[in-house]
N, C-alpha and C positions, 0 to 999 in steps of 0.2 A: 320298176327299173327296166329300161328297154333292153331287149335281148336280140342279138342278130343270130338268126338260125341258119344252119346249112342243112336243110331238109331233114329235120330230126325224125328218128324212128319213134315208135310208141314209147319205148324205154327211155330214149333220150329226152322226150318231152317231159319226163318225170325226174330224170337224173341227167343233167346236161354235162357232157365232158368239157373240160377246159378248152380243148381245141375246137369245139363246136360253137363257141360264143365269141363275139367280136369285140372291138375296142370300145364299144359303148356299154359293156357289161363289167361291173366292178368285181374284184376279188376281195374277199374279207381276209385280213391277216391279223391273227392274235399274237401280240408281242408279249412273251412271258419275261417281263423285265428282270425278275429275280428267280425265274424258274418256279419251284414250289416253295421258296423261302417266304415265310409269313410271320407276322408278329402275334398272331393268335393261332389257335389249334382246334378249329371246328371239327367235331367228331365225325361228320359225314364228308369231309373234304376229299374230293376225288383226285385232285392234283397231287396231294401227298401220297396217295395210294400208288402212284407210279414209282415211288421210291427211287427217284433219281437224285444224284448229288446236286446240291444247290450252292448258293452263296455268290455266284458270279453275277455281273450286271450286263445287260444288253448295251451295246455301244452305238453311237451315232453313225459310225462307219458301216455297221450292219444295216442300219436303216437306209443309208444312201445306196448300198448295194442292192437291197430289196427293191428300191424305187427304180434303179436302172434295169433290173431284170424285167420289171413290169412297166417299162416306160411307155408301152403302147396301149395301156388300159388303166382305168381308174382303180384306186385302192381305197378300201374302207378299213381303218386301223383301229384296233382295240388294245389299249394298254392294260395288261392283265398280270396275274401272278398265280400262286402266292399272293402277296400284297405288293403291288407295283410301287407304292410310295416308300417302301423300304429301300428303294434305289437311291433315295436322297434328292434334295432339291437341285443340286448342281447337275446331276446326271439327268434328271427329268427335264430340266430346262434345255439341256443339250439335245435331248431326244425330240422335244417339241419343236425346237428350232430346225432340226434336221427334217422333220416331217413337213414343216412349213415351207422348206426349200424344195420340196418335191411337188411339182405342178400337178401330178396325177393323183395326189392324196386328196380325196374329196370330203372325207369325214374322219374325225379322230374322237374316240371315246375312251373313258377311263372307268374301269370297274374296281372299286375299292371297298374295304370293310369299313372305312370312314373313321377309324380310330385316330389317325394322325392328322386329319383335316383341321386346319385352323385358318385364321385370316392371312397368315403369310403364304400358305399354300394357294389360297384363292387368289391372292395378289399375283402370285407366280403364273397361275393359269391365265389370268386376264392379260398379263404382259406378253406371254409367249404363245398362247393359243386361245384367244377370246371365245372361239366357237366350240371349245372342248365340251363334249357331252359327258356328264358325270352319272355314273351308276353306283348305287350303294346296295350292299347285301343286308337285308333286314327281313327276317321271317315273321312279320306281323308284330304282335305285342311281346311283352316280356316272356310270357309262357311259350309262345311260338319260337322264341330265340334261345330256348334252353340248350340246344345243341351247339350254339355258337359261344365258345368259351376261350379264355386265355389258357396258356400252358399251366397256370395255377388252378385251373378248373373253375375260375370265377366268371360270371356272365359279362359279356361285352355290351349288352343292350344299352345300359345307361349312357355310355360314351358315344354310341351311334346316334342316339337321340340328340345329344349335344351337337353332333355334326350336322344333322338335318336342320336343327334350329339355326345353326350358323348359316347354312346355305340359304335358308329362308330369309334371314336378315340381309344377306348379300344379294337377294333377289336372283338366285341361281336356280334353274329348274333341274330336277334330278329324277332319274328312273330308279325304281326299287326292284331288286330281284328277291322274290319271296319263295323260299323253298317250302314245298308242301310236305309236311311230316305229320305223324299222328297228333302232335301237339296243337295243330290248327284244325284238324278235321272236326266237322260239326259246328264250327265257329266262323264260317265264311263272312257273314255280315259284320261280326265284331272285328275281324281282322281287316276287312276292307275299310270300315269306318276309321279304325286306328291309323292305317297307312295314309288315308286321304286327309287326316287331320293335320298333317304337316304341310304348310303352304308350299314348300319347295317341291313336293312330290307331284309329278305330272304323268308318270307312267308306272304301272305296277305289272310286273311279269311274274306269273305263277309258274314255277318249275317243279317237276316231280322228283322225289327221292326214290327212284326205282332201283333200290339197292339190295333187293332180296338175296342176290347172289354173293354179297359180301360175307365172308365166313371167318376172317381173321383181322386182327388189329393191324394198324399201320406200323411199319418197322420203326424202331427207335435207334438213333445214332448215339452211342455211348452206353454206359453201364446203368445209368439211372433214368428210369422212365418218368416223364412229368405227370402230374396229377391228371391232366387231360387224357393221356393215353390209358391210364387206369380206368377212367370213366368210360372210355371207348371200349375197352375190353369187356367191361361189365355189361355194356349195351348190346354186345353181339352174342346172340344165342344160336341154338341149333337150327332155327328156322330163319336166321338172318338177323340183321341189326334192328334195334327198336325204333330207329328213325325212318325205316322204309315204309312206303305205302304201296298199295296195289294199283294197277291202272284204273280199276273201277272206282276206288276211293278218290284218286286224283280227279277223274272226270266229274264225279259228283261234286267235289269241292269247287272245281272251276265253274260248274253250272250254278251252284249256289251263290258263288261270288258274282257271277254275271247277272243273276236275277237281282241281287241287291244293287249292283252297279247301275242297272237300268231303272228299277223302281224307285231308288233313292236319288236318282238324278246325278250320280257321281260321274256318269259318262260325259257330262258337260265340261269337266275339268281334268279328268284322269283317264288316260288310255289304259285299257286292261288287256293284257296278252295272256293266253293265246286267243282270247275272244275276238279281238279286233281282226286278227289274221283270218279267223274262221269266217267272220262277217264279210270280209273282203273277198274271200274265195267263193262264198255263197252268191255274192253279187257279180262274180265273173271277173274280179279285179286281181291284180298281182299283189304280193306282199313281200316285205324285206326279210321276213322270217324264213330261213332255209328249211324249217320243218314243214312249211306249206308251199314251197316253191321248188323249181327244178334246179336251182343253184345250190346244190348240196355239197358233199365232201370234196369234190374237185374244185370248188370255188371258195373253200375255207381252208386256210393254211395257218400253221402255228410255228413260230420261231422262238427258240430257246437261246439263252446267253451263250451256251457252248457251241452255237452254230448249227444245232440240229434243226432241220426244217422238215415239217411233216404236215399231215392233214389236220383235220379238226381235233381240238384238244379233248373232245369227248370220246374219241376213239381210243382203244387201248394202245398204250405205248410199251415197248418200242415198235410194235407192229405197224403203227401209223406213221413212223418215220419214213421220209422219202430220200433225203440225202443231206449232206452238209451244204450250208448256204454258199460257202466258198467254191463248191464244185458246180454250182449252177451259174450259167452264163446268159441264158435266155429263157423266155417263157416256154419255149418248146422243150427245154431240158426238164422242166418241172412236169409238163404234160406227159412226157415220156416216162418219167418216174412214176407218175400216177397210173399210167397204163400198165406198168409192170408190177404194181403193188398187189400181192395176193389178198390183202385185207380189203382194199378198195374194190377188187373184182368180186369178192364175196358180198360186199355191201351193195354193189350194183345188182347182183343176182337176186337179192331179196326184194328188190323193187320190181322184178319181172312180173310177178303175179298181180301187181297193182295195175298193170295195163288193161286188164279186163274187169276191174272192180267198178261197181256203180258209183263209188265215192272218189274215183281218181281225180276228178276235176276240183272237188272241194277239199280233199285231204292232201293231195300233192305228195303222197307216199310217206310222209312223216320223216323221222330222223333215222338214218341208217345206223348210227352209232348205238342208239337205244334198241333198235330192232335186232341188231347183232346179239346184244345181251339176252334178249328174250328168245331169239332163235336158239342160242346155245343152251338155254334152259328148257327147250322144247315147248315154249309157251308163246310163240309169236302171235297166235290168234288173240290172246288177251290184249296185246298191244293194239292190234287192228280194231278189236271190239271197242276199246276205250276211245279211239279216234272217231269211230262212227257215232258213238254215244255223244261225244262232244259236238259233232256237226249236227246231229239230229236235235240235240238239246238247244243249241244256239238258234237253229232254224225255227224251232217251236217258240223260243223266247221272242224272236223278232215278230212272229205272227200273234202271239198271245203273251204279251209282257206281264200281264197281271197274274199269270199262273205260276205257282212255285214249281221248281224243277221236278219234284217228286210227283206232280200231277200230270206231267207230260206223257203222251201216249207212246208206248213202245212199238205199236204197229205202224204208226205214221212215220215214215223215214224220209229223209231229204232225197228226193228223186227228181232232179230238175229236168224239165222238158225244154229242149233247145232245138230250133228257135221257138220262142213262145211270145208272140206279141200281137197286138191288135191296134187298129188305127186310132180309135178313141174309146177307151174303156169306160170312162165315166158316162159318156153319151149312150153307150150300149147298155149299161146298167140302168140308167134312167128310162130308156125306151122299154126295157124289159117289163118294168112295173107300171107303165102308162099306156093303156090300150088306145088312148085318143091320139097319140102321135102318129102322123102319116108315115106309112112304110112304103119305101120304094120297091118295085119289083126286083127280085134277085134273079140273076142268070145262073142256073144250076147246071153243073156238068155231072150227069148221073151215069155211072158205069160200074162195071164189076170191080174196078180199082178204087171206087169210093165216090161219094157225092161231095163235090167241091164247089163252094159258093165263090163266085168271081165278081170282080168289079167291072167286067165287060171289056177288059183290055187283053189282047192276045198274050197268052203265056203268063198272065199275072193271076195268081190264085190266092185270095185273101183267106184269113182264118174265118171259121164259122161265126157269123154275126147275126144269124136269124134268132127270133124269139118266139115264144108260143102264140103271140098275137099276130104274127106275120102269116098271111094266107098261104105261104109256101113252106111253113114250118115243118109240117108232117112230111112233105115231099123231100125236104132237105136232110131228114134224119134217116140214116141207113136202117133197113128193117131189122137187122140182127142186133142192133143196139137200142131200138125204140123202147122195148119194155123197161130197160134200165133208165133211160132218159125220161120216160113218162113218169116213173115212180119218183125220180129225183125232182122233177119240175112241178108235178102235181101233188104228190104225197108229201114231199118235203118242202115245197115252195122254194127250191134252190135255183140259182142261176147256173146253167151249164154253158160254158164258153167253147167247148170242143167235144167231139165224140167220134168214135170210129168203131165199127163192128169187127175190124180185123180183116186182113187180106193175106192169103197165102202167096199170091203172085207167082203161082206155079208156071204160068205161061209166059213169064217175063224173065229170061235168063239173066242171072246175076243180081236180080232184085232181092233185097232182104224182106222177109215177111213182116207185116205189121200186125200187132196184136190188139185185142179189144181194150178200149180205154174211154174214160169220160173225165172231163175237166170241170170242176166246180169252182165258181167265183163267189165267195161270200161277200155280202154287202158291207159288213163291218166286223169288228173284232169279236163282238158278242156272238154273231151268227157263225163266225169262223169256229169259235169254241164249241158251240152246240153241234155244228155239222161234223166237226172232227170227232166228237164223242159218239155221235150217231153212227158214223162210218166204222168206228171201232166196234160198237155193239153189233152192227150188221155183219162185219167180218167175222166176229166171234160166232154168230149164228150160222153163217154160210160155210165156213171152213170145214166143219165135219162132214157136210153133205156134198161138197164139190167133187166132181170126177177126179180121179187120181192124176189125170193128165194136166189139170189146170190148177194154177195157184193164184190167189188173190193178193195183190200188192197195193198198199195205200201209200200215197206219196204227198209230200209237201213240195210246192214249187212256187214260181212267181210268173205273173203275166205282165209284160211291159207295155205301157201305152206309148205308141210311136208319136203321138201329138205332144204329150207333156213329159215323157221320159219317166213317169212314175211307175214303180213296180207294185203290183197288187198281189198279196198272198193268195195262193190257190190250194185246193185240195184235189188230188187226182186219184182216180180209181183205175187199176189195171188188172186185167186177167191175162196172165202170161203162162207159157208152158211150165209145168212142174220140172224140177231138176231131172235130167236124163230123158226128157220127153221130146220126141221129134215134132216139128211143127205140124206135120200131117196128122199125127195122133191128136194133137191139141185141137185142130180145127174140126175133127170128127166129133169132139165132145163139147165144143164151146157153146152150142145151143142149149145143152143140158145145164151147163154152168151158168148161163144167163138166167135160166129159169130159177135155179137155186138162189142166185144172187138177188133177183127181183123180189122173191118171197122174203128174203132176209131184210132187204131194204124196207119193205112194207111193214114187217114186224117192228123194225127199229123206229119207224115213223109213228107207230101207235103207242110207243112207250112214253112215259112222262119226260118232258124236255130236261136235259141235264148237260152241264158243261164238263162233267167228270166222266172219263171213259171207263170201260170195263177193266182194262189192264191196269190203269192207274189205281182203281179201287182195289183190285186184287193185290197190287203191290203194297198199298197202304195197310190192308188187312194182314198181309204176311209180315210186314215190318212191325205192326202192333203185336202180333203173336210172338215175334222173336224177342220183344222186350219184356214180356210177362214172365 
């Protein structure tokens, strides 16, 4: 989605204020048509935990007022609850007509439990909003849906299946929101196959139940508690509710689901979130998910029937409330209320540390609402760790789709090199392996600031495209990195596409130092897997002997071909200053670190070839030991 910027700061590039985006940027509005009123009583329902009085219905007049406030920018509307269909057919028709009359409403979606859906409802949608996007809550198979019950405690799953079958017969596409609870853990393939078996399902969104902080049952109005609330009370123990999962459990489940999604070919007909959003960010693209973009809580509003207007419904209420809709006259009024919200100020402050994180471009700082909950529990690092694990795991899956998630290397992290491109990658790789190909003389710029190969045009410096058969190869490799490059190219038979011995730039005021690095371009996926495993083994050997000032970092990245646009998976090796080390101290010891690293690379080359790295083997042994 295009965004108009007004010179964003680092923080604003991760969390954009409403006032910083222009009329081409949509605001998402969640319309709580019946507040928390619902015809079922899911044990984990976060909306009912707000314990607000319900029963009212959102009106068409409120929809028109909302449209007039945001007349200058597009709106993305989600009809939500509770259960929105409890508003009744007549009211839903009025609301859909009101939305259709707003020229700035570009998208309307409906999130329902599906129990009330029938042909009459589908007919109504097709008359009043043919482009309505339908989402249904379904936590996988019958076992996964154990927490989704009626007030009588009985499962709702069979009736939701009927709704999905109806939508399939009516040739309507539907997205499924699947809550990840302990009932689906370890069964990702089974759950994905079941959800994808419904012809109507074209999107599956896996959302976590990060509810460890829930300590009491939802309030009951009246003297008699329904059976569902008794079930809920029994599910909440001293360590939290039985439906909660940890960030690590959620990340592992998503990666297992992603592996099945890829290897079984489900990606051809089903979109899987958050995996698709991660892939888009890895490719440098934007996504509609606010968890991976800068359009966070300031661009997500919630409107209740009693005229309460607030920020995202995942934030705690009433703290997330901004004002009464009737008191808002223009977009500037809402922006002003957001600026004065202590909760939103706290949410923005949590994003500050993301500005210097290596994962900022791929992660997008995550969800402030969830981060607030983890920060309150003193466990925000667990949230960040699971996001990094997701990103690293998806990056590994793209490069090595045949590898199960448990076999991915924990040392190899997503560490994109930007810019990172070459004129013609395939030609470079073919030339590397063919000594008979004529090689044109290269013009080398050799200096203390680096050896840069150029195409002979003033001021144009191309990426390193020399190969070992080129007569100027040795001259083009900086002396400080030659031992490492020699071992990789000769001992490992690897293709190196870039190398740098590192430069302090002490005599260039304002210049940032550059640290030692080598880029490896595997010829195919099998070589990628073997090389990745070798790098892990080499790192394991080198790390104990490295100078304390130097740290070895292994990265996954991509090299883009400017001729074809294709992106090639790469493996990159970096020697960087250890935490708390000044660049000057690092450069004093980098030669010793290169010696240690070169010996470790040679030892790894002599070991039997394997596609399983050391850390994955150790993790498998640890897992086996824990099960005995």
